[in-house]
C-alpha positions in Angstrom: 161.2 -224.1 -121.5 161.7 -223.5 -117.8 165.9 -223.2 -118.3 165.2 -220.9 -121.7 163.1 -218.6 -119.1 165.8 -218.5 -116.3 168.2 -217.6 -118.8 166.3 -214.7 -120.0 165.8 -213.6 -116.5 169.3 -213.8 -115.5 170.8 -212.0 -118.8 168.2 -209.2 -118.1 169.4 -209.0 -114.3 172.9 -208.8 -115.8 172.3 -205.9 -118.0 170.3 -204.5 -115.4 172.6 -204.3 -112.5 175.4 -202.1 -113.1 173.1 -198.8 -112.7 171.1 -200.8 -109.9 174.6 -201.3 -107.9 175.7 -197.6 -108.5 172.3 -196.2 -107.2 172.5 -198.5 -104.1 176.4 -197.2 -103.5 175.0 -193.8 -104.1 172.2 -194.5 -101.2 174.9 -196.1 -99.3 177.0 -192.9 -98.8 174.1 -190.3 -98.7 173.4 -188.5 -95.2 177.0 -187.6 -94.6 176.1 -184.1 -93.9 178.8 -181.6 -94.0 182.6 -182.9 -94.1 185.8 -180.9 -92.9 189.7 -181.9 -92.9 193.3 -181.2 -93.5 194.9 -182.1 -96.5 198.3 -182.9 -97.5 199.1 -182.9 -101.8 202.2 -184.6 -102.8 203.2 -184.0 -106.5 206.2 -186.8 -107.5 207.6 -186.4 -111.4 209.1 -189.0 -113.4 212.4 -188.9 -111.4 210.7 -189.0 -108.0 211.3 -185.3 -107.0 208.4 -184.2 -104.3 206.8 -181.4 -103.8 204.2 -181.3 -100.5 201.4 -178.9 -100.3 199.1 -178.6 -97.5 195.6 -177.3 -97.6 192.2 -177.4 -95.9 188.9 -179.0 -97.5 184.7 -178.7 -96.6 182.1 -180.7 -98.3 178.5 -179.7 -98.0 176.0 -182.5 -99.1 173.5 -181.8 -101.0 171.0 -184.3 -102.0 169.0 -182.1 -104.3 171.5 -179.6 -105.8 174.6 -182.0 -105.6 177.5 -181.6 -103.5 179.4 -178.1 -102.6 183.2 -178.1 -101.5 186.2 -175.6 -101.2 189.6 -176.5 -100.9 192.5 -173.9 -99.9 195.9 -173.8 -99.8 198.1 -173.4 -96.7 201.3 -174.1 -97.8 203.6 -173.4 -99.2 204.0 -169.5 -100.2 203.7 -169.8 -103.8 200.1 -171.4 -103.5 198.9 -169.9 -100.2 195.3 -168.7 -100.5 194.6 -170.5 -103.6 191.0 -171.6 -103.3 188.9 -173.9 -105.9 184.9 -174.0 -105.0 182.9 -176.5 -106.6 179.5 -177.1 -107.3 179.0 -180.8 -108.2 175.9 -180.4 -110.5 173.4 -183.8 -111.0 172.2 -182.8 -114.5 174.0 -180.2 -116.2 177.7 -179.6 -115.9 179.6 -178.8 -112.8 180.4 -175.1 -112.0 183.5 -174.1 -110.5 185.5 -171.0 -109.7 189.4 -170.7 -108.7 190.6 -167.8 -106.4 194.2 -166.3 -107.1 195.4 -164.2 -104.7 198.2 -162.9 -106.2 195.5 -161.4 -108.7 193.1 -161.1 -106.2 190.4 -162.4 -108.8 188.2 -165.2 -109.2 188.1 -166.7 -112.4 185.5 -169.5 -113.3 186.8 -172.4 -114.7 184.4 -173.3 -118.1 183.3 -176.9 -118.5 185.9 -177.0 -121.6 188.8 -176.3 -119.2 187.9 -179.3 -116.6 189.6 -181.5 -118.0 192.7 -179.8 -117.1 195.3 -180.2 -114.7 194.4 -178.8 -111.1 197.2 -176.9 -109.8 200.1 -179.0 -111.4 198.8 -182.1 -110.4 197.7 -185.1 -111.8 194.0 -184.4 -110.5 191.9 -182.7 -113.2 189.1 -180.2 -112.2 187.0 -182.8 -113.0 188.6 -185.4 -110.7 187.9 -182.9 -108.0 184.6 -182.4 -108.8 183.6 -185.9 -108.4 180.9 -188.5 -110.3 177.2 -187.8 -110.5 175.9 -191.2 -111.6 173.1 -189.5 -113.9 176.2 -188.5 -116.4 177.3 -192.1 -117.6 176.3 -195.0 -119.1 177.4 -198.5 -117.2 178.4 -201.7 -118.0 179.1 -204.6 -115.2 182.4 -206.0 -116.6 183.1 -208.8 -113.5 181.3 -209.6 -110.2 183.3 -211.7 -107.2 182.4 -212.3 -103.8 184.5 -209.4 -102.6 184.0 -206.7 -105.7 182.2 -205.1 -108.4 183.9 -204.4 -111.7 182.3 -201.5 -113.6 182.7 -199.5 -116.7 181.4 -196.0 -116.7 181.1 -194.0 -120.1 180.2 -190.2 -120.0 177.5 -188.9 -121.7 178.6 -185.7 -122.2 182.1 -183.8 -122.7 184.5 -185.4 -120.8 188.3 -185.8 -120.1 187.8 -189.6 -120.4 186.8 -191.8 -123.0 185.9 -194.3 -119.9 186.7 -195.4 -116.4 186.7 -198.7 -115.4 186.5 -199.0 -111.1 186.7 -201.8 -109.0 184.5 -201.4 -106.2 184.4 -202.7 -102.8 180.9 -204.5 -101.4 182.0 -204.1 -97.7 183.0 -200.3 -98.2 180.4 -199.6 -100.9 183.6 -197.3 -102.7 186.1 -197.7 -105.1 189.6 -199.2 -104.4 190.9 -198.4 -108.2 189.8 -196.5 -110.9 191.6 -196.4 -114.6 191.1 -193.1 -116.5 190.8 -193.5 -120.1 191.8 -190.8 -122.3 189.6 -189.5 -125.7 191.5 -192.2 -127.7 190.7 -194.9 -125.7 194.1 -195.4 -124.5 194.6 -196.2 -120.7 195.5 -192.7 -118.9 195.8 -192.6 -115.1 195.2 -195.3 -112.3 193.5 -194.1 -108.9 194.4 -196.2 -105.9 192.0 -195.2 -103.3 193.1 -197.0 -99.9 193.6 -196.4 -96.1 189.9 -196.3 -95.3 188.4 -195.3 -91.9 184.9 -195.6 -90.9 182.6 -192.8 -89.7 179.2 -192.9 -88.3 176.8 -190.4 -88.6 173.2 -190.8 -87.8 173.5 -194.7 -87.2 174.7 -195.0 -90.6 178.2 -196.0 -91.2 180.8 -194.6 -94.0 183.9 -195.9 -95.3 186.0 -193.1 -96.7 189.6 -193.7 -98.3 192.0 -191.5 -96.5 194.6 -191.8 -99.4 194.3 -191.6 -102.9 197.3 -192.0 -105.0 196.8 -191.2 -108.8 199.4 -192.1 -111.4 199.5 -191.5 -114.9 200.5 -194.0 -117.0 201.7 -192.2 -119.9 204.1 -189.5 -117.9 204.9 -191.6 -115.0 203.8 -188.6 -112.8 202.1 -189.2 -109.3 199.8 -187.0 -107.2 198.8 -188.1 -103.9 196.0 -186.8 -101.5 196.2 -187.4 -98.0 193.2 -186.6 -95.7 193.7 -185.9 -91.9 192.0 -184.9 -89.0 188.6 -185.5 -91.1 185.5 -184.5 -89.4 181.9 -186.5 -90.2 179.0 -185.1 -90.0 179.5 -181.5 -89.0 177.2 -178.6 -89.4 178.4 -176.0 -92.4 176.5 -172.7 -93.3 175.1 -173.0 -97.3 176.1 -169.5 -97.7 179.9 -170.2 -97.3 179.9 -172.1 -100.7 179.6 -168.9 -103.2 182.2 -167.3 -105.7 181.3 -163.9 -103.8 182.8 -165.7 -100.7 186.1 -166.7 -102.4 187.8 -163.5 -101.7 
């Protein structure tokens, strides 16, 4: 009887632990405030040819409303001045606006198009927006001494049928994510590496300075590298409005 009771408790803990883990990671990464820096985006085609772009990034943490971010391309000339504003909404579709200086207009990216490629890269608009834990259901696939492997399934329309991520217990962040297309086939793999530690208000944050996104179907790759990243900075909320993009 005692063994059976312990088994039931163990099984219930296993069934609930994936959501608990995600909530713990969200708490571990809250309180970061404002983040800004420079980035390099490298596009690699199936033949290994590379195109390099530079951009700046700003992200304002929003505990109630969700995070807001702006990406702005600086080089080369064909993309200079292009800006993407993202509002990551916790319990509704994300909002995104793209400013194209060539046409001097701001285009809203509707939710149906957020699964599309961002500026020809292997990152989608959906990837740039990031993840909100309430928009997925979770299943703990594996746990070892250093990592959790968790399957995330979108509750609403997405470019993916599911994601399988390996999370570091030390860093409280993913180190690898496999994305599956709507048919359930592996589509892309993201590797997060070169983590740096940033301290804000006595709290430590482990942030990946490099993300390598490889499309396993087309063999194309896109790499994002952070440089001169400042964490815990003060940013103006009014700058994160679509009317400010021009």
